[in-house]
C-alpha positions as CSV (number, residue, x, y, z in Angstrom):
1,M,143.0,82.0,56.8
2,L,143.6,81.1,60.4
3,A,145.4,77.8,60.3
4,S,143.5,76.4,63.2
5,I,145.2,78.3,66.0
6,S,144.4,75.6,68.5
7,L,146.3,73.0,66.4
8,R,149.2,75.1,65.1
9,L,150.5,76.9,68.2
10,R,154.0,75.9,69.0
11,R,152.8,74.8,72.4
12,A,150.0,72.7,71.1
13,A,152.1,70.4,68.9
14,I,151.3,66.9,70.2
15,A,154.1,64.5,70.7
16,F,153.8,62.1,73.6
17,A,155.5,63.0,76.8
18,G,154.3,63.4,80.4
19,A,150.6,64.1,80.0
20,A,150.5,67.0,82.5
21,I,151.8,67.9,85.9
22,L,148.9,65.8,87.3
23,A,150.8,62.8,86.1
24,V,153.3,63.6,88.8
25,L,151.1,64.8,91.6
26,V,148.3,62.1,91.4
27,P,149.3,58.6,92.3
28,L,148.5,55.7,89.9
29,S,146.1,52.9,90.7
30,A,147.7,50.2,92.8
31,V,146.4,47.3,90.6
32,A,147.6,46.5,87.1
33,D,145.0,44.7,85.1
34,E,145.1,43.7,81.4
35,L,141.9,44.3,79.5
36,T,139.7,41.3,80.0
37,P,139.3,38.8,77.1
38,A,135.6,39.7,77.0
39,L,136.4,43.4,76.7
40,V,139.0,42.8,74.0
41,D,136.5,40.7,72.1
42,S,133.8,43.4,72.4
43,L,136.2,45.9,70.9
44,N,136.7,43.8,67.8
45,L,140.4,44.3,67.8
46,S,140.9,41.5,65.3
47,F,138.1,42.7,63.0
48,E,136.3,39.4,62.9
49,K,132.9,40.8,63.6
50,A,130.8,42.0,60.6
51,D,131.8,43.8,57.5
52,P,132.4,46.7,57.9
53,P,133.9,45.8,61.2
54,D,131.6,46.3,64.2
55,R,132.6,49.0,66.8
56,W,134.9,50.8,64.3
57,S,134.3,54.1,62.6
58,A,135.9,56.4,60.0
59,G,137.8,59.5,61.2
60,V,139.2,60.3,64.5
61,T,136.3,60.4,66.9
62,G,135.6,56.6,67.3
63,H,131.9,57.2,66.7
64,G,129.7,56.8,63.6
65,P,129.7,54.4,60.6
66,L,132.7,53.0,58.9
67,N,132.5,53.6,55.2
68,T,134.2,55.1,52.1
69,T,135.4,58.6,53.0
70,N,137.5,61.3,51.3
71,G,138.5,59.1,48.4
72,Y,139.4,56.2,50.7
73,E,137.8,52.8,51.3
74,I,137.9,51.5,54.8
75,T,136.5,48.0,55.2
76,A,137.1,44.5,56.3
77,D,139.2,42.3,54.1
78,A,138.4,38.5,54.0
79,Q,141.2,37.7,51.6
80,V,144.2,39.1,53.6
81,A,144.6,38.6,57.4
82,H,147.3,38.1,59.9
83,D,145.0,36.6,62.6
84,G,141.7,34.8,62.0
85,A,139.7,35.4,58.8
86,R,139.6,39.2,58.4
87,S,141.7,42.3,58.7
88,L,141.0,46.0,58.5
89,R,141.9,47.5,55.1
90,L,142.4,51.2,54.2
91,S,143.0,52.0,50.6
92,G,142.8,54.9,48.2
93,S,144.6,58.2,47.4
94,G,144.6,61.6,48.9
95,K,145.9,63.1,52.1
96,S,144.9,60.8,54.9
97,A,142.3,58.4,56.2
98,A,141.8,57.0,59.6
99,A,139.7,54.4,61.4
100,S,139.0,54.4,65.1
101,T,137.3,53.0,68.1
102,V,136.9,54.1,71.7
103,L,138.4,52.4,74.7
104,P,136.2,52.3,77.8
105,L,137.7,54.9,80.0
106,A,136.8,53.2,83.3
107,A,139.0,50.2,82.4
108,V,142.2,52.3,81.8
109,R,141.8,55.5,83.9
110,G,144.9,56.1,86.0
111,K,147.0,53.5,84.1
112,W,149.5,53.4,81.3
113,V,148.2,52.1,78.0
114,R,150.1,50.8,75.0
115,L,148.5,49.9,71.7
116,S,150.2,47.4,69.4
117,G,149.3,45.3,66.3
118,W,150.3,44.0,62.9
119,I,150.5,46.1,59.7
120,R,151.0,45.2,56.1
121,T,151.3,47.8,53.2
122,R,151.2,48.0,49.4
123,D,152.5,51.0,47.5
124,V,152.0,53.4,50.4
125,T,153.3,56.8,49.4
126,G,153.1,58.4,52.9
127,F,153.0,56.0,55.8
128,G,150.8,53.5,57.5
129,G,150.4,53.3,61.2
130,L,148.5,52.7,64.4
131,W,147.5,55.7,66.5
132,M,146.2,56.5,70.0
133,R,144.9,59.7,71.6
134,V,144.1,60.6,75.2
135,D,141.6,63.4,75.4
136,G,141.3,65.8,78.4
137,T,138.8,68.5,79.2
138,P,138.2,71.5,76.9
139,R,140.7,73.4,79.2
140,T,143.4,70.7,79.3
141,G,143.2,69.7,75.6
142,T,144.7,66.5,74.2
143,L,146.8,64.9,76.9
144,A,148.8,62.5,74.7
145,F,148.9,61.5,71.0
146,D,151.0,59.3,68.7
147,N,150.3,58.2,65.1
148,M,153.7,56.7,64.2
149,H,154.3,59.6,61.8
150,E,158.1,59.2,61.8
151,R,158.3,55.4,62.0
152,G,155.3,54.0,60.1
153,P,155.9,51.5,57.2
154,K,156.1,52.9,53.7
155,G,156.0,51.4,50.2
156,T,155.3,47.7,50.1
157,T,155.9,45.7,53.3
158,E,154.9,42.3,54.7
159,W,153.2,41.8,58.1
160,A,155.3,43.3,60.9
161,H,154.5,44.2,64.5
162,Y,154.3,47.8,65.6
163,E,153.7,49.7,68.8
164,V,152.3,53.1,69.7
165,E,154.1,55.1,72.4
166,P,152.6,54.2,75.8
167,M,150.4,56.9,77.3
168,L,149.2,57.7,80.8
169,V,145.4,58.0,81.1
170,T,145.4,60.6,83.9
171,V,142.4,61.1,86.3
172,D,141.3,64.2,84.3
173,A,141.1,62.3,81.0
174,R,137.8,62.4,79.3
175,G,138.3,59.8,76.6
176,I,140.8,57.5,74.8
177,V,140.6,56.7,71.1
178,I,142.7,54.1,69.2
179,G,142.9,53.4,65.5
180,A,144.7,52.9,62.2
181,I,145.9,55.5,59.7
182,L,146.9,55.6,56.1
183,N,148.7,58.7,55.0
184,G,149.0,59.3,51.3
185,G,148.0,56.8,48.6
186,G,148.2,53.0,48.5
187,M,146.8,50.2,50.7
188,M,147.4,49.1,54.2
189,W,146.0,46.3,56.4
190,A,145.9,46.2,60.2
191,D,145.1,43.1,62.3
192,G,145.5,41.5,65.7
193,L,145.5,44.7,67.7
194,S,146.3,44.5,71.4
195,V,145.9,46.9,74.3
196,A,148.3,46.4,77.2
197,V,147.6,48.2,80.5
198,S,150.0,48.7,83.4
199,D,150.3,50.8,86.6
200,T,153.7,52.1,85.7
201,D,155.3,53.6,82.6
202,P,156.5,50.5,80.6
203,R,159.3,52.5,78.9
204,P,162.8,52.3,80.4
205,V,163.6,55.2,82.7
206,V,166.9,56.8,83.5
207,D,168.1,58.6,86.6
208,V,169.0,62.2,86.1
209,H,170.6,64.5,88.7
210,G,171.7,68.0,88.7
211,V,172.2,71.3,90.6
212,V,170.9,74.8,90.4
213,R,173.3,77.6,91.0
214,D,173.0,81.4,91.2
215,A,174.9,83.8,89.0
216,A,177.8,83.8,91.4
217,G,178.0,79.9,91.3
218,K,176.5,79.2,94.7
219,P,174.0,76.3,95.0
220,V,170.4,77.4,95.3
221,A,168.0,75.6,97.7
222,G,164.3,75.5,97.0
223,A,164.4,76.1,93.3
224,W,161.7,74.6,91.1
225,V,163.1,72.5,88.3
226,A,160.8,71.6,85.4
227,A,161.4,68.9,82.8
228,I,159.6,69.5,79.5
229,H,159.3,67.0,76.6
230,G,159.2,68.5,73.1
231,S,156.5,71.1,72.6
232,E,154.3,69.8,75.3
233,P,152.3,72.7,76.9
234,R,153.1,71.5,80.4
235,P,156.1,70.1,82.2
236,A,156.0,66.3,82.7
237,K,157.7,66.6,86.1
238,V,158.5,69.4,88.5
239,V,161.0,68.8,91.4
240,R,162.5,71.0,94.0
241,T,166.2,71.4,94.9
242,G,167.5,70.4,98.3
243,S,169.5,72.5,100.7
244,D,172.6,71.8,98.6
245,G,170.9,73.0,95.4
246,A,170.8,69.4,94.1
247,F,167.8,67.7,92.4
248,A,167.1,64.2,91.0
249,A,164.4,62.8,88.7
250,Q,163.5,59.7,86.9
251,L,162.7,60.4,83.2
252,T,162.2,58.3,80.1
253,A,165.2,58.1,77.8
254,D,164.1,60.9,75.5
255,P,165.3,64.5,74.8
256,W,164.3,66.8,77.6
257,A,164.4,70.5,78.2
258,F,164.9,71.9,81.7
259,T,164.0,75.2,83.4
260,A,164.8,76.4,86.9
261,T,162.8,79.1,88.7
262,S,163.9,80.7,92.0
263,D,163.9,84.0,94.0
264,A,167.7,83.7,94.1
265,G,168.0,84.8,90.5
266,I,166.5,85.1,87.0
267,A,164.9,81.9,85.7
268,T,167.0,79.9,83.3
269,Y,166.4,77.5,80.5
270,Q,168.4,74.6,79.0
271,A,167.4,73.4,75.5
272,A,166.3,69.8,75.0
273,G,169.0,67.2,74.7
274,P,169.3,63.4,75.1
275,I,169.7,62.0,78.6
276,A,170.9,58.7,80.0
277,T,171.4,57.3,83.5
278,G,173.8,59.5,85.3
279,T,173.2,62.5,83.2
280,A,174.2,65.6,85.1
281,V,172.3,68.9,84.5
282,E,173.7,72.2,85.7
283,L,171.2,75.1,85.6
284,V,172.6,78.6,86.3
285,L,170.2,81.4,87.2
286,G,170.7,84.7,85.4
287,A,171.5,88.1,86.9
288,K,169.3,90.4,84.6
289,G,165.6,90.2,84.0
290,F,162.3,91.4,85.5
291,T,160.1,90.3,88.3
292,I,156.3,89.6,88.5
293,T,154.7,89.4,91.8
294,G,151.0,89.0,92.6
295,R,148.4,86.7,94.1
296,L,145.9,84.2,92.9
297,V,142.4,85.7,93.4
298,T,139.7,83.2,94.0
299,D,136.6,82.4,96.1
300,V,137.6,78.7,96.4
301,A,140.3,76.9,98.2
302,L,143.4,76.4,96.1
303,P,144.3,72.8,95.4
304,P,147.7,71.4,96.5
305,D,148.8,71.1,92.9
306,M,148.1,74.8,92.1
307,A,150.9,76.2,89.9
308,V,151.7,79.3,87.9
309,Y,153.1,78.8,84.4
310,A,155.0,81.4,82.5
311,T,155.4,80.4,78.8
312,R,158.0,82.3,76.9
313,L,157.2,83.4,73.3
314,S,160.1,82.1,71.3
315,K,161.2,79.6,68.7
316,D,162.5,77.3,71.5
317,E,160.6,74.4,72.8
318,G,160.3,73.7,76.5
319,D,160.9,77.2,77.9
320,I,158.1,77.0,80.4
321,F,158.9,78.4,83.9
322,V,157.0,77.2,86.9
323,T,156.4,78.4,90.4
324,Y,153.9,77.5,93.2
325,P,152.0,80.0,95.3
326,D,152.2,80.1,99.1
327,A,149.2,79.3,101.3
328,R,147.8,82.8,100.8
329,G,148.0,82.5,97.0
330,R,151.0,84.8,96.7
331,Y,153.5,84.1,93.9
332,R,156.7,85.5,92.5
333,L,158.4,85.0,89.2
334,R,161.8,86.3,88.1
335,L,162.0,85.9,84.3
336,P,164.5,86.6,81.6
337,V,163.7,89.4,79.1
338,A,161.9,88.0,76.0
339,L,159.6,88.9,73.1
340,G,156.7,88.1,75.4
341,Y,155.1,85.7,77.9
342,T,151.8,84.3,78.7
343,L,150.8,83.4,82.3
344,E,148.2,81.0,83.6
345,A,147.4,79.3,86.8
346,L,146.2,75.7,86.8
347,G,145.3,73.1,89.5
348,S,142.9,70.3,89.9
349,G,139.4,71.6,89.1
350,V,140.4,75.3,88.9
351,S,142.1,77.5,86.3
352,S,142.7,81.0,85.1
353,P,142.5,82.4,81.6
354,R,145.8,82.5,79.7
355,M,147.1,86.1,80.1
356,P,149.6,87.8,77.8
357,L,152.0,90.1,79.6
358,A,151.3,93.7,78.6
359,K,154.9,94.7,79.3
360,I,158.2,93.0,79.9
361,A,159.1,94.9,83.1
362,D,158.7,94.6,86.8
363,Q,155.0,94.5,87.7
364,V,152.3,93.4,90.0
365,L,149.8,91.0,88.4
366,D,147.0,89.3,90.2
367,I,145.5,86.3,88.5
368,E,141.8,85.4,88.8
369,V,141.3,81.7,89.4
370,A,137.8,80.1,89.2
371,V,135.9,76.9,89.0
372,P,134.1,76.8,85.6
373,G,130.4,77.3,86.0
374,P,127.3,78.3,84.0
375,P,126.5,82.0,83.5
376,P,124.6,83.6,86.4
377,E,121.0,84.5,86.1
378,D,121.8,88.2,85.9
379,V,123.7,87.6,82.7
380,V,120.9,85.5,81.2
381,R,118.3,88.1,82.0
382,W,120.4,90.9,80.6
383,V,120.9,89.0,77.3
384,A,117.1,88.3,77.1
385,R,116.3,91.9,77.7
386,T,118.9,93.5,75.3
387,A,119.5,91.1,72.5
388,I,118.5,92.1,68.9
389,P,116.6,89.0,67.6
390,L,117.0,88.4,63.9
391,T,114.5,86.5,61.7
392,T,117.0,84.9,59.3
393,V,120.6,84.6,58.3
394,E,119.8,84.8,54.6
395,A,120.2,87.9,52.5
396,G,117.3,89.3,50.4
397,H,114.7,89.4,53.2
398,G,114.7,93.1,53.9
399,F,116.0,95.0,57.0
400,D,113.0,95.4,59.3
401,D,114.5,93.2,62.0
402,M,117.9,94.9,61.5
403,R,116.8,98.5,62.3
404,P,118.4,98.5,65.8
405,L,121.7,98.0,64.0
406,D,121.6,101.7,62.9
407,K,122.5,102.7,66.4
408,L,124.9,99.9,66.9
409,V,126.9,100.6,63.8
410,G,126.6,104.4,64.2
411,G,129.4,106.2,62.3
412,A,132.0,103.4,62.3
413,R,134.2,103.3,59.2
414,I,135.3,99.7,59.7
415,V,132.9,96.9,60.5
416,A,134.8,93.7,61.0
417,L,132.8,90.5,60.8
418,G,134.4,87.4,62.4
419,E,133.7,83.7,62.3
420,A,134.1,81.0,64.9
421,T,134.9,78.4,62.2
422,H,136.1,78.7,58.7
423,G,133.5,76.3,57.5
424,T,130.0,77.3,58.8
425,R,127.2,78.1,56.3
426,E,125.2,80.3,58.7
427,F,128.2,82.5,59.5
428,F,128.9,83.1,55.8
429,Q,125.2,83.7,55.1
430,M,124.9,86.2,58.0
431,K,127.9,88.1,56.8
432,H,126.4,88.3,53.3
433,R,123.2,89.7,54.9
434,M,125.3,92.2,57.0
435,L,127.1,93.3,53.9
436,E,123.8,93.9,52.1
437,Y,122.6,96.0,55.1
438,L,125.8,98.0,55.4
439,V,125.9,98.8,51.7
440,E,122.3,99.7,51.3
441,K,121.7,101.4,54.7
442,K,125.0,102.7,55.9
443,G,126.9,103.6,52.7
444,F,129.7,101.0,52.8
445,R,131.4,100.4,49.4
446,I,134.4,98.3,50.1
447,F,134.3,94.6,51.1
448,A,137.7,93.0,52.0
449,I,138.2,89.4,53.0
450,E,141.0,87.4,54.7
451,A,142.4,86.3,51.3
452,N,145.5,87.1,49.3
453,L,145.4,90.7,48.0
454,P,146.5,90.2,44.3
455,E,144.4,87.1,43.8
456,A,141.3,88.9,45.1
457,R,141.8,91.6,42.5
458,R,140.4,89.1,39.9
459,V,137.2,88.7,41.8
460,N,136.9,92.5,41.9
461,E,137.3,92.6,38.1
462,Y,134.2,90.4,37.9
463,V,132.3,92.4,40.5
464,L,133.0,95.7,38.8
465,H,133.0,94.8,35.1
466,G,131.8,91.2,34.8
467,T,135.3,90.2,33.6
468,G,135.9,86.4,33.6
469,S,134.2,83.9,35.8
470,A,133.3,84.3,39.4
471,T,133.8,80.6,40.1
472,A,137.3,80.6,38.5
473,A,138.3,83.8,40.3
474,L,137.1,82.5,43.6
475,S,138.9,79.2,43.2
476,G,142.0,81.2,42.3
477,M,142.1,82.5,45.9
478,Y,143.6,79.1,46.9
479,F,141.8,78.2,50.0
480,W,138.8,75.9,50.3
481,T,137.5,78.0,53.1
482,W,136.2,80.7,50.7
483,D,135.4,78.4,47.8
484,T,131.8,77.9,48.8
485,E,128.3,78.4,47.6
486,E,127.8,81.1,50.3
487,V,130.8,83.2,49.2
488,L,129.9,82.8,45.6
489,A,126.4,84.0,46.3
490,L,127.8,87.1,48.0
491,I,130.0,87.8,44.9
492,E,127.0,87.4,42.6
493,W,125.0,89.8,44.7
494,M,127.8,92.4,44.5
495,R,127.9,92.0,40.7
496,A,124.1,92.4,40.5
497,Y,124.3,95.5,42.8
498,N,126.9,97.1,40.6
499,M,124.9,96.4,37.4
500,D,121.9,98.3,38.8
501,P,122.0,101.8,37.2
502,A,120.2,103.2,40.3
503,H,123.4,102.6,42.3
504,D,125.9,105.4,41.5
505,A,128.8,104.1,43.5
506,P,130.0,100.5,43.0
507,V,130.9,98.0,45.7
508,Q,134.4,96.6,45.5
509,F,135.8,93.2,46.5
510,M,139.3,93.2,47.9
511,G,141.7,91.0,49.9
512,F,144.0,92.1,52.6
513,D,146.1,88.9,53.3
514,M,149.6,88.3,52.1
515,Q,150.8,84.8,52.8
516,I,151.6,83.8,49.2
517,A,153.7,86.0,46.9
518,R,153.6,84.0,43.6
519,V,151.0,86.1,41.8
520,A,152.3,89.3,43.3
521,L,155.8,88.5,41.9
522,T,154.4,87.9,38.4
523,N,152.5,91.2,38.5
524,V,155.5,93.2,39.7
525,R,157.8,91.6,37.1
526,T,155.3,92.4,34.4
527,F,155.0,96.1,35.6
528,F,158.7,96.7,35.6
529,A,159.3,94.9,32.3
530,E,157.0,97.4,30.7
531,Y,157.9,100.6,32.5
532,D,161.4,100.3,34.1
533,S,163.2,97.1,32.9
534,A,166.6,98.6,33.7
535,F,165.7,98.8,37.4
536,I,165.2,95.1,37.8
537,D,168.7,94.4,36.4
538,T,170.2,96.5,39.2
539,L,168.7,94.5,42.0
540,P,171.2,92.5,44.2
541,A,169.2,89.2,44.3
542,R,167.2,87.1,41.9
543,L,163.5,87.2,42.7
544,T,162.6,83.5,42.0
545,P,162.4,82.4,45.7
546,F,159.4,84.8,46.2
547,A,157.4,82.4,44.1
548,F,157.4,79.9,47.0
549,D,153.9,79.1,48.3
550,G,154.9,79.8,51.9
551,A,157.5,79.5,54.6
552,E,158.5,75.9,53.9
553,G,160.6,76.7,50.8
554,W,161.9,79.9,52.3
555,K,163.4,78.1,55.4
556,N,165.7,76.1,53.2
557,L,167.6,79.3,52.2
558,D,170.6,80.4,54.2
559,P,170.2,83.5,56.3
560,A,172.4,85.6,54.1
561,K,170.3,84.8,51.0
562,R,167.1,85.6,52.9
563,S,168.5,88.9,54.1
564,K,169.5,89.9,50.5
565,L,166.0,88.9,49.2
566,R,164.3,91.0,51.9
567,T,166.5,94.0,51.0
568,T,165.5,93.5,47.4
569,A,161.8,93.4,48.3
570,G,162.2,96.7,50.2
571,A,164.1,98.3,47.4
572,I,161.2,97.5,45.0
573,V,158.7,99.1,47.3
574,A,160.9,102.2,47.8
575,R,161.4,102.5,44.0
576,L,157.6,102.5,43.4
577,D,157.2,105.2,46.1
578,T,159.9,107.5,44.9
579,E,158.9,107.1,41.3
580,R,155.2,107.3,41.9
581,T,154.6,110.4,39.8
582,R,156.5,109.1,36.8
583,Y,155.0,105.6,36.9
584,S,151.5,107.0,37.3
585,K,151.9,109.1,34.2
586,M,153.2,106.2,32.2
587,A,150.9,103.4,33.5
588,G,148.1,105.2,35.1
589,A,147.4,105.7,38.8
590,A,145.5,102.4,39.1
591,A,148.3,100.4,37.6
592,W,150.9,102.0,39.9
593,R,148.7,101.4,42.9
594,A,148.3,97.7,42.0
595,A,152.1,97.3,41.5
596,R,152.8,99.0,44.8
597,E,150.3,96.7,46.6
598,D,151.8,93.6,45.1
599,A,155.4,94.8,46.0
600,R,154.3,95.2,49.5
601,V,152.8,91.7,49.6
602,I,156.1,90.3,48.5
603,A,157.9,92.2,51.3
604,Q,155.3,91.3,53.9
605,A,155.3,87.6,52.9
606,A,159.1,87.5,53.2
607,A,158.9,89.1,56.7
608,K,156.4,86.6,57.8
609,W,158.4,83.6,56.5
610,D,161.5,84.9,58.2
611,A,159.7,85.4,61.5
612,Q,157.9,82.1,61.4
613,N,161.1,80.1,60.6
614,D,163.4,82.0,63.0
615,Q,161.2,82.9,65.9
616,G,158.2,80.5,65.8
617,F,154.6,80.5,64.9
618,T,153.6,83.3,67.2
619,S,156.0,85.8,65.6
620,G,154.8,84.7,62.1
621,F,151.2,85.3,63.2
622,N,152.1,88.7,64.5
623,I,153.9,89.8,61.3
624,R,151.0,88.5,59.2
625,D,148.4,90.4,61.2
626,A,150.4,93.6,61.2
627,A,150.6,93.3,57.5
628,M,146.9,92.7,57.2
629,A,146.2,95.8,59.3
630,E,148.6,97.8,57.2
631,N,146.8,96.7,54.0
632,V,143.3,97.6,55.4
633,A,144.6,101.0,56.3
634,W,146.1,101.4,52.8
635,M,142.7,100.6,51.2
636,L,141.0,103.2,53.3
637,E,143.6,105.8,52.6
638,Q,143.4,105.2,48.9
639,A,139.6,105.3,48.9
640,G,139.5,108.7,50.7
641,P,138.6,110.1,54.2
642,K,134.9,109.2,53.9
643,S,135.4,105.6,52.8
644,K,133.9,102.7,54.7
645,I,135.0,99.1,54.7
646,V,133.5,95.7,55.7
647,L,136.1,93.1,56.8
648,W,135.6,89.3,56.7
649,A,138.1,87.3,58.8
650,H,138.3,84.8,61.6
651,N,137.3,85.9,65.1
652,S,140.9,85.8,66.2
653,H,142.0,88.3,63.5
654,I,139.3,90.9,64.1
655,A,139.2,90.7,67.9
656,F,140.4,93.6,70.0
657,E,142.8,91.3,71.8
658,M,144.1,87.7,71.3
659,P,146.2,86.1,74.1
660,E,149.8,85.6,73.0
661,F,149.4,87.5,69.8
662,I,149.4,91.0,68.4
663,N,146.5,90.6,66.0
664,M,145.0,92.8,63.2
665,G,142.0,93.9,65.3
666,S,144.1,95.3,68.1
667,Q,146.2,97.3,65.7
668,L,143.1,98.6,63.8
669,Q,141.5,99.6,67.1
670,A,144.6,101.5,68.2
671,K,144.6,103.4,64.9
672,Y,140.9,104.0,64.3
673,H,139.5,103.9,67.9
674,T,135.6,104.0,67.9
675,D,135.7,104.0,64.1
676,Y,136.6,100.3,64.4
677,L,133.6,98.0,65.2
678,T,134.2,94.3,65.6
679,M,131.4,91.7,65.6
680,G,132.4,88.2,66.6
681,F,130.4,85.0,66.0
682,V,129.4,82.5,68.7
683,F,127.6,79.2,68.2
684,A,126.2,76.5,70.5
685,A,126.1,73.4,68.4
686,G,126.0,72.1,64.8
687,S,128.2,71.0,61.9
688,F,131.0,72.7,59.9
689,Q,133.6,71.7,57.4
690,A,137.3,71.6,58.3
691,N,140.4,69.6,57.8
692,G,140.9,66.8,60.3
693,G,143.7,66.6,62.7
694,D,147.0,64.7,62.3
695,A,145.3,61.4,62.1
696,S,142.9,62.4,59.3
697,P,143.8,65.8,57.8
698,A,141.4,65.6,54.7
699,L,138.6,68.1,54.4
700,Q,135.4,66.7,56.0
701,V,132.2,67.6,57.9
702,F,132.2,67.5,61.6
703,D,129.4,67.9,64.1
704,L,129.4,69.2,67.7
705,G,126.5,68.4,70.0
706,P,125.1,70.7,72.6
707,A,127.7,72.9,74.3
708,P,128.5,72.4,78.0
709,V,126.7,74.5,80.5
710,T,129.9,76.4,81.1
711,D,130.3,77.5,77.4
712,V,129.7,81.1,76.6
713,S,126.8,80.1,74.4
714,A,124.8,79.2,77.4
715,A,124.2,82.8,78.2
716,F,122.3,83.1,74.8
717,T,120.6,79.7,74.7
718,R,119.3,80.0,78.3
719,A,117.9,83.4,77.3
720,G,115.9,81.7,74.6
721,E,117.8,83.1,71.6
722,A,118.3,81.2,68.4
723,L,119.7,84.0,66.3
724,C,120.6,87.4,67.7
725,I,123.1,90.3,68.0
726,V,124.2,91.6,71.4
727,D,125.9,94.9,71.8
728,L,128.7,94.4,74.4
729,R,129.7,98.1,74.7
730,H,126.9,98.9,77.1
731,V,127.1,96.0,79.5
732,P,125.9,97.1,83.0
733,P,128.5,97.2,85.7
734,G,128.5,94.6,88.4
735,P,128.1,90.8,87.9
736,V,127.0,91.1,84.2
737,A,130.1,93.1,83.3
738,R,132.4,90.8,85.3
739,W,131.0,87.8,83.6
740,F,131.5,89.2,80.1
741,E,135.0,90.5,81.0
742,A,136.0,87.1,82.4
743,A,137.2,84.3,80.1
744,H,134.9,81.3,79.6
745,P,135.1,78.2,77.4
746,M,134.1,79.0,73.8
747,R,133.9,76.8,70.7
748,E,136.2,78.4,68.1
749,L,138.5,76.8,65.5
750,G,140.2,77.7,62.2
751,A,140.7,75.4,59.2
752,G,141.4,72.3,61.2
753,F,139.5,70.2,63.7
754,A,141.0,67.3,65.8
755,G,138.4,67.1,68.6
756,E,136.5,69.4,70.8
757,E,139.4,69.7,73.2
758,F,141.2,71.6,70.5
759,A,138.2,73.7,69.5
760,T,137.4,75.1,72.9
761,H,139.3,77.9,74.5
762,D,138.8,80.3,77.4
763,Q,137.8,83.6,75.8
764,S,136.5,87.0,77.1
765,L,133.7,88.3,74.9
766,A,133.8,91.9,76.1
767,R,137.6,92.2,75.7
768,R,137.4,90.8,72.1
769,F,134.3,92.3,70.5
770,S,132.1,95.3,70.3
771,A,129.2,93.0,69.6
772,V,128.4,89.3,69.2
773,I,126.3,87.6,66.5
774,F,124.9,84.4,68.1
775,V,123.8,81.4,66.0
776,A,122.4,78.6,68.1
777,Q,122.5,75.8,65.5
778,T,124.8,75.6,62.5
779,T,125.4,73.6,59.4
780,A,128.4,73.0,57.2
781,A,129.3,75.4,54.4
782,R,128.8,74.0,51.0
783,A,131.7,73.6,48.7
784,N,131.5,74.8,45.0
785,P,131.6,71.7,42.8
786,S,134.6,73.1,40.8
787,G,136.4,74.3,44.0
788,R,140.0,73.3,44.7
789,R,140.2,71.1,47.8
790,D,144.0,70.9,48.2
791,H,144.7,73.8,50.5
């Protein structure tokens, strides 16, 4: 499962700091007004109007009715109040519930906003709190967010006054939402909320000064110094050194990281640390690294705040290096060697796609910068002319409308089917229909899903032999994403296909993921207990830590213990390989193969946990996708040279390329070339199920209205398509090819949703997919009644 890439990226963790470089370059309003009494009254901040409170809603959007949701009751309480006759009460048990309302943007744009109010709690197992979020454009994402996660009241407390961190509502803000949150079980009340507005940051500031020196110790003039707060994706402030190499800045009294970029040496980074008035920062440029030169290519005038950002892939926070192009758009970056970098150029109203560096070496790299716009008419006409229209997403309706797919699929051995969300009914149904077509018309006999390999084996036992219960086996794959009516219907179709005596070769259900090692460990222990118990006793480390559900438990082990465990995991795989013949004679080839698969899952999971803990999310993602690609290749190898496999995973895993990541699709394409066919999903509007964001993480149904005219879906909707497939391998050269090669806003999310700003990313369709399956209107996937909802 893709854990909502837009939420989980190290750079996308939301802790309040400077909202963006625009906060520095754009002056604030000259007038400081409080919200007028009439506006405060209309927002119902004391919850006196109506029950449920007028102007308030459940969830994190600020829109819609306020009611019971996800096991929580959110209502007005006429028995408990701090001010007036009523308060807002949140009560229940589960993960989290939130209530929200929307502030009028015109009243606060360009100003600093601080939310405060009174909270009382009873038996709260997590925390209670107030929260506030400033939303930007789909390109800039959430600009600021705080939900009092680390400082909200717990247990049972009397009325006390709390404040949310103040936030700057920059000129590019598109909305501001405030609310109350209950995390965990219990009951909390909120009352007497207040919104204060000011022209300047109300937090105390400190004066910081410093100097940038080259490797020989000489002061460097004209260096760019960036101050970055936490894991913010942009610096809060960028200043330039004077002729003496000195710089000064006013910053809030929080931990800050600093970077310095200059032609005089290799860019340098100083990890975040506390600051106070008079703090002196010395940044020394390096002597060894590599250089990127290039220009910003655009048809529009570059704005004065145009900057180039190089974000290092690492476990560190704040290692973002900044430079500014000259009047002709030329830039130069001298960077330290690292695992990788992504580059992007941003300025008021213009931007570039985020670009991963293909190599860590001296290079020339031009960056295309554009103003977002709708697809040109040439693109719309080409889509209308070449799209393969489909009559339905539902399986069991024949293949007359799918005949053109014979040519599209051709002789591919791997057809990878993506999804733009993990909770869309039509995506799942269409993939069921594609599987039906590929099995019956193209000879595919293996289906593999983005689910843990050993656990999927139970589903295969049902598909092949009718063993056990399909619903129980499906629930045993852990994640709510697959525990749906749609996936269950696919499994039952596979079982029915295999029961038909007219079908000589069965269809198999497999998993290729490896994030959890618990079942794999049990299986491996059982195998060796029966066939080689003496071997287990010789291993240098106990295997119990592999039973962790993920990286959280693993990170508490000291590095030496982790290293010993990984050596042990490798020794188990090596033993199974060297003793293959003996084990196969004793246990059978199938039992040996399953034990070897499970042992590899243990080793792969440990490698992912190590990378994620030591090097950050990106490295963990890369290790996971490499393992999934390895597992797919193993399945094909074991099935024979003529075998064919259908893959089911998120768009980001099956794509040819994924900015910042080395994903499964890129590795399968490198190995299988044209035998690898990837089909991504695009949608325009509709609903889906997902976990909420930090303010309300429980599973719920979300809805997105019509996409902006700049969204990639506009190319299909303007062509009059509601459901179609478009082959991207034969896009004509010229403006059509350039548009499909370029990155455009695209709605795409994983298991979590915290607003459209997190679910829209610039993506290049042609660089990601062989073909696109377009669904104009979607609905939410339907959970199985017995399904587990805790993952």
